[in-house]
C-alpha positions in Angstrom: 0.1 0.0 0.1 1.4 3.5 -0.5 0.9 5.9 1.9 1.0 10.1 1.1 2.5 12.7 2.9 0.1 15.6 3.8 2.2 17.6 1.3 1.4 15.1 -1.7 -2.2 14.9 -0.8 -2.3 19.1 -0.6 -0.5 18.9 -3.9 -3.2 16.7 -5.4 -5.8 19.3 -4.1 -3.9 22.3 -5.5 -3.0 20.8 -8.9 -4.8 17.6 -9.2 -1.8 15.2 -9.6 0.7 14.0 -7.1 4.4 13.5 -7.6 5.2 10.1 -6.3 9.2 9.8 -5.7 11.3 6.9 -5.1 9.0 4.2 -6.5 10.2 4.2 -10.1 13.8 4.6 -10.9 14.8 8.0 -12.7 15.8 6.1 -15.8 12.0 4.8 -16.1 10.4 7.9 -15.5 12.6 9.8 -18.2 11.6 7.0 -20.7 8.0 7.7 -20.0 7.9 11.3 -19.7 8.9 11.5 -23.3 6.2 9.3 -24.4 3.7 10.8 -22.5 0.3 12.4 -24.0 -2.4 14.1 -21.9 -5.9 14.8 -22.8 -8.1 17.2 -21.0 -11.8 17.3 -21.1 -13.3 20.5 -19.3 -17.0 21.5 -19.4 -17.0 25.0 -21.7 -18.8 26.7 -18.7 -15.7 25.9 -16.5 -14.4 28.9 -14.7 -11.3 29.4 -12.5 -11.4 30.0 -9.0 -10.4 33.6 -7.8 -8.0 32.7 -4.9 -7.3 28.6 -5.4 -4.8 29.2 -8.1 -3.2 26.4 -9.7 0.5 26.4 -10.6 -0.4 24.0 -13.3 -3.5 25.1 -14.8 -3.4 28.9 -14.1 -1.1 29.3 -17.4 -4.7 28.4 -19.7 -6.3 31.0 -17.9 -7.4 34.2 -20.4 -5.7 37.3 -18.9 -8.0 39.6 -16.9 -10.9 37.2 -16.9 -11.7 33.7 -15.1 -12.1 31.9 -18.3 -9.6 29.3 -20.2 -8.1 30.5 -23.1 -9.3 28.4 -26.2 -5.8 28.7 -27.9 -4.7 26.1 -25.4 -8.3 24.6 -24.2 -10.6 24.7 -27.3 -14.3 24.3 -27.1 -15.1 21.3 -29.0 -18.9 21.7 -29.0 -21.7 23.0 -26.7 -25.3 22.6 -26.6 -26.1 25.7 -28.9 -23.5 24.5 -31.4 -20.8 27.0 -30.7 -17.2 25.3 -31.8 -14.0 27.0 -31.4 -13.0 28.5 -34.7 -9.7 27.5 -35.7 -10.7 23.6 -35.0 -12.4 24.0 -38.2 -9.3 25.2 -40.3 -7.3 21.8 -39.7 
């Protein structure tokens, strides 16, 4: 059984992931990181919290607002048919 420290649990609550140390050797981690793919699907109605700032996801926040920047997290579809325009250019 893996036990997490209070710091790791706090990191999960803040950033949505946990750094697990010393369970996998560094070479394996480096090889896996080179082959990693992440896909995020988030509601188009999602907004950033005004005080709980994520070190990871705050970089995708639109400047001056609480919405996500569609350049990084495009909207695939909404109930009214909206879709980020550049998706259809590809």
